[in-house]
C-alpha positions, 0 to 999 in steps of 0.5 A: 538434523537440518539442511540439505547436505549429504551425511558424508560431508557433514562428517568431513566438515565436522572431522576438519573442524575438530581435528583444527579446534585447538588451533582455531577456537571458534574462529570459523573463518579460519576453518573455513580459509584452511578448507577453501585451500585444501578442497579446491574441488569443493565449491565455496558455498558448500564449505560455508554451508557445511561450516554453518551446519556444524555450528547449528547441530554440533554446537547448538548455536546460530552461525550468523553470531561468528560469520554475519551477512556482511561477511557473507556479502563481501564474498557471495552475491545474495542468491549464493547467500540464500543457498548457504543459508537453506542449504546449512539448515539455517533458515529451517532452524533459526528464520522462523516465525517465532524468531520475530515475534516480540523480543523481551528487553533487558528491562522486562519491556515487549517490543516488535522486530518491526516498529509497524508490527503488531502481534497478536498471539502468533499473528503479525498485524501491520499497524498504520495511520493512514492508506497513503502510507502505502505509496511505499509499494508502487512505482515512483511515477505513481507515488504522487498519484497514490498520495492524493488519492489514498491521503486525506485532502481532496485529491484534484485529479483533473483540471476541468475548464469547459463543461458542456451545460446540456450534454455533461450536467443538464442531461445527468440530472434525475427527477429529485434533482430537476424538481429541487432546481424547480423549487429553488427557482421558485423560492428565489423569486425568479418567477415573473423576471424578465427574459432575454430571449422570450419567445412570447411577443407579449413578454411576461417573463419566466412563467411556472409552467415553463418549469414543467417542460425540463428540456425548455428549462434546461435551455433557459438556464443555460441562455439566460444571463439571470441564471448565469449563478445557478448555472456556474453551481450546477457546472461546479457540482458537476466538476465535483461529481467528476471528481469525486466518482474518479476518487472513489474508483481509483481508491477501490482500485488502489485499495484492492490491489494492495488488499490483494497484496497483503492477503487481508482486508484493512480494518479501522481499530482505536487505540485507547491513549495511556495517558490521563485525558489524552486522545484515542488513536485511529489506526489501521490494521492488517492481518499479514500473516499469509505473507509474513514469512515468505516476503522476509525470505524473498527479502533475504534471497533479494539482498543477501542480507536480514531484513531487521538488520537494514529496515526498522518497518515491515513495510519498508521490507516489503517495499524494497522486496517489490523493487528488488523483484521488479513487482512494485504495484502500478496505479491506473494510467491517469491519460487513459483513465475515466470515471464510470459515468453512472458514478459521476451521475450519482456524485451530481444528483447528491451534490445538487440536493445536498449543496444547492 
């Protein structure tokens, strides 16, 4: 016995169908239309639920083979459709994990209901090629940002024109970077070069002892024309550092949002090529067993139709469900987002040591 209908109501439905079976056969919409006329004190959703339950319990069949969700959609809103499917016992009997596990085609090939779901036993895994495919789950105004941050190319989040060399660059350099710059100056023949602003009346240009005073060295690089190229390069390192720190922080924030929704952390896996000499393929893999059936049921409740009838990919179903429930993911507002300056400093010092 399935569903939530009262036994006496089930008996009423059964008796009516059996009394008219010689006229209507298995055209169950005819039974329903008659019942709506005869039982005007019974809600239409209950009549549909009763007939669905009869098909399930007495005939042992799936009622959607006779009355599909399109027919239901012509008569009811989605909340009534999900009520019919629940009350009749259809959800309990036919809307199960097993009904979504790989199907065998007539040719004997095993296929998944959704093209981006791979089954390992009774565990569904969402399979994607790249992180930026998750833009589908975000508000439309966030999709461009999500694609840039989660994509494989440089995000280019900011356009930093002016850099305060002393406050933003020089003050953030650690001892290793400072020493690397001093070695660069020595190695590139700057010692002894004439200074535009030489406080020594006797001249003599840039002396090696001047490199020991970090504040003085920063001012010299900032002011002297001969260091314009070095100053420009260090300023660019800061721009890259700011972008890199922001991108890392945003990537982690978006990744955490996605993994929290899916109920598992993503992991990279490799699919071996079946062709001789073919290239292996890297994929992103997520265990979605915690949300799989819940999302599908919520989709039915939202749309009043079966997700596999509307979409070929689970990610599409998930995005549509979040949209319907007005619960799409949100990216940080870039108008108020600033990266952690300790991370900017880390990126800056790395850039100096790796690229100067």
